KEMIKOL-668225 format. One record per atom (N, C-alpha, C): residue in one letter; x, y, z. Coordinates in steps of 0.05 Angstrom, whole numbers, padded with zeros to 5 digits, always signed. Example, Ala and Ser with C-alpha at 12.3 -4.5 7.8 and 13.67 -1.06 7.14 Angstrom:
% residues 2
A+00264-00114+00156
A+00246-00090+00156
A+00264-00066+00156
S+00257-00045+00142
S+00273-00021+00143
S+00258+00001+00157
This chain:
% residues 98
M+00025+01031-00628
M+00018+01004-00612
M+00005+00987-00635
F+00015+00962-00632
F+00003+00940-00648
F-00017+00923-00635
C-00037+00914-00647
C-00057+00895-00633
C-00054+00869-00649
L-00048+00848-00637
L-00045+00822-00651
L-00068+00806-00646
L-00080+00796-00668
L-00106+00780-00663
L-00100+00753-00669
I-00098+00737-00648
I-00092+00709-00652
I-00119+00691-00653
Q-00119+00679-00675
Q-00140+00660-00680
Q-00136+00634-00668
M-00156+00624-00651
M-00155+00601-00638
M-00161+00577-00658
K-00143+00556-00657
K-00144+00533-00676
K-00161+00513-00660
V-00177+00499-00676
V-00197+00482-00664
V-00198+00454-00684
R-00211+00433-00673
R-00217+00410-00688
R-00245+00405-00685
V-00256+00397-00705
V-00287+00389-00703
V-00292+00365-00719
H-00308+00346-00707
H-00318+00322-00720
H-00348+00324-00726
I-00354+00323-00754
I-00380+00329-00762
I-00393+00305-00774
L-00418+00300-00767
L-00432+00280-00782
L-00458+00290-00792
I-00462+00289-00820
I-00484+00299-00835
I-00503+00279-00844
G-00530+00281-00836
G-00549+00261-00846
G-00569+00277-00864
G-00582+00258-00879
G-00600+00267-00899
G-00596+00256-00924
I-00603+00269-00945
I-00596+00263-00973
I-00568+00280-00978
V-00545+00264-00971
V-00521+00279-00971
V-00500+00265-00988
Q-00509+00240-01000
Q-00490+00227-01015
Q-00500+00228-01043
G-00482+00228-01063
G-00489+00232-01091
G-00497+00258-01101
V-00490+00277-01083
V-00499+00307-01089
V-00473+00326-01087
F-00449+00314-01091
F-00424+00329-01090
F-00420+00343-01063
F-00430+00333-01038
F-00426+00342-01014
F-00394+00341-01006
R-00383+00318-01012
R-00356+00316-01000
R-00337+00334-01018
S-00343+00335-01047
S-00323+00352-01063
S-00330+00381-01055
S-00355+00389-01048
S-00362+00416-01039
S-00347+00422-01017
I-00347+00407-00994
I-00334+00413-00967
I-00304+00412-00975
R-00292+00395-00992
R-00265+00396-00996
R-00257+00425-01009
R-00272+00433-01028
R-00266+00458-01043
R-00266+00481-01022
I-00285+00481-01009
I-00287+00504-00989
I-00266+00505-00969
A-00258+00479-00960
A-00237+00478-00938
A-00211+00486-00950
V-00203+00476-00974
V-00178+00485-00987
V-00179+00513-00992
E-00201+00525-01001
E-00205+00555-01009
E-00196+00570-00982
I-00207+00563-00961
I-00204+00581-00937
I-00180+00572-00917
G-00166+00547-00925
G-00143+00542-00910
G-00148+00522-00886
L-00166+00502-00890
L-00172+00484-00868
L-00160+00458-00875
F-00155+00443-00857
F-00141+00414-00860
F-00160+00389-00847
G-00154+00367-00858
G-00171+00345-00849
G-00179+00327-00872
W-00205+00316-00870
W-00216+00298-00888
W-00246+00295-00888
V-00259+00284-00910
V-00285+00279-00909
V-00289+00254-00924
R-00312+00239-00916
R-00316+00212-00928
R-00347+00206-00928
N-00358+00189-00943
N-00384+00177-00940
N-00383+00154-00922
L-00403+00152-00908
L-00407+00129-00887
L-00426+00108-00902
E-00423+00084-00893
E-00444+00061-00903
E-00472+00066-00896
D-00475+00084-00876
D-00505+00087-00866
D-00517+00110-00879
G-00505+00122-00900
G-00516+00144-00917
G-00507+00173-00907
R-00493+00175-00885
R-00484+00200-00876
R-00456+00206-00888
V-00450+00234-00885
V-00423+00242-00894
V-00409+00250-00864
E-00384+00243-00864
E-00368+00248-00840
E-00344+00265-00846
A-00336+00283-00830
A-00313+00300-00836
A-00301+00308-00810
I-00274+00309-00811
I-00256+00320-00791
I-00242+00343-00801
L-00244+00366-00787
L-00234+00392-00797
L-00218+00405-00775
E-00195+00416-00783
E-00180+00431-00767
E-00169+00459-00776
G-00170+00479-00761
G-00158+00504-00769
G-00168+00524-00749
E-00171+00549-00761
E-00179+00572-00744
E-00207+00572-00742
E-00217+00574-00717
E-00243+00572-00708
E-00262+00583-00725
E-00262+00610-00733
E-00279+00623-00749
E-00282+00612-00778
K-00260+00597-00791
K-00262+00586-00815
K-00276+00558-00811
V-00270+00545-00789
V-00285+00519-00784
V-00313+00526-00783
K-00323+00546-00767
K-00353+00554-00767
K-00366+00559-00794
K-00348+00566-00812
K-00360+00573-00842
K-00367+00546-00853
I-00349+00526-00849
I-00355+00498-00860
I-00380+00486-00846
I-00384+00492-00820
I-00406+00482-00804
I-00431+00494-00816
D-00429+00522-00821
D-00454+00535-00833
D-00461+00520-00861
F-00441+00517-00877
F-00446+00502-00905
F-00460+00475-00898
C-00448+00459-00879
C-00457+00431-00876
C-00489+00431-00866
K-00497+00450-00857
K-00523+00453-00846
K-00544+00458-00870
K-00534+00468-00892
K-00552+00471-00915
K-00545+00454-00939
G-00519+00451-00941
G-00507+00430-00962
G-00508+00442-00991
P-00500+00426-01011
P-00498+00438-01038
P-00526+00431-01052
P-00530+00445-01072
P-00558+00438-01089
P-00560+00409-01092
G-00584+00401-01087
G-00592+00372-01091
G-00592+00356-01065
S-00580+00367-01044
S-00581+00355-01016
S-00604+00365-01000
D-00607+00347-00981
D-00629+00354-00963
D-00619+00346-00935
V-00608+00363-00921
V-00595+00361-00896
V-00616+00357-00873
I-00616+00335-00861
I-00634+00332-00838
I-00623+00336-00812
D-00597+00327-00807
D-00585+00327-00782
D-00555+00333-00787
V-00544+00349-00767
V-00516+00354-00768
V-00506+00351-00739
E-00487+00332-00733
E-00478+00329-00705
E-00450+00340-00706
I-00445+00357-00686
I-00420+00373-00684
I-00406+00365-00658
N-00383+00356-00660
N-00368+00347-00636
N-00340+00363-00637
W-00336+00383-00619
W-00313+00397-00617
W-00291+00379-00601
K-00268+00382-00612
K-00244+00366-00601
K-00219+00382-00599
P-00200+00374-00584
P-00175+00388-00584
P-00159+00390-00609
Y-00149+00415-00617
Y-00134+00414-00644
Y-00111+00398-00638
S-00103+00382-00663
S-00078+00367-00660
S-00060+00375-00680
G-00065+00388-00701
G-00045+00397-00721
G-00031+00373-00735
I-00043+00350-00737
I-00034+00328-00751
I-00039+00327-00782
F-00055+00344-00792
F-00059+00344-00820
F-00044+00364-00836
C-00036+00355-00861
C-00020+00377-00878
C-00036+00383-00901
N-00060+00371-00906
N-00080+00379-00930
N-00107+00373-00923
F-00125+00375-00940
F-00155+00366-00939
F-00158+00347-00960
S-00167+00324-00952
S-00175+00301-00973
S-00200+00288-00971
I-00209+00279-00994
I-00232+00261-00995
I-00224+00231-00989
C-00234+00219-00970
C-00227+00190-00965
C-00248+00172-00981
Y-00238+00151-00993
Y-00256+00132-01007
Y-00257+00105-00995
């Protein structure tokens, strides 16, 4: 008998505040997302926050959320706003938006 484990796919919109620009936050998120197979984008906002949309298997998305709460060396994360959305499947890669 086989047991199939079906991973639920999700979408999350994340806003990260604190010292999060100029410390390789976007490139770190992109590197991790590509390594674990997530899709979407990340960008800097004019107000100093970093914004990301991620799609993929729920457990993998949670890994990025955990990373966002601590950030790369040199960052000082003060606030992480997480909004779960319905999975859309519209992304074919993960990119940094400029």
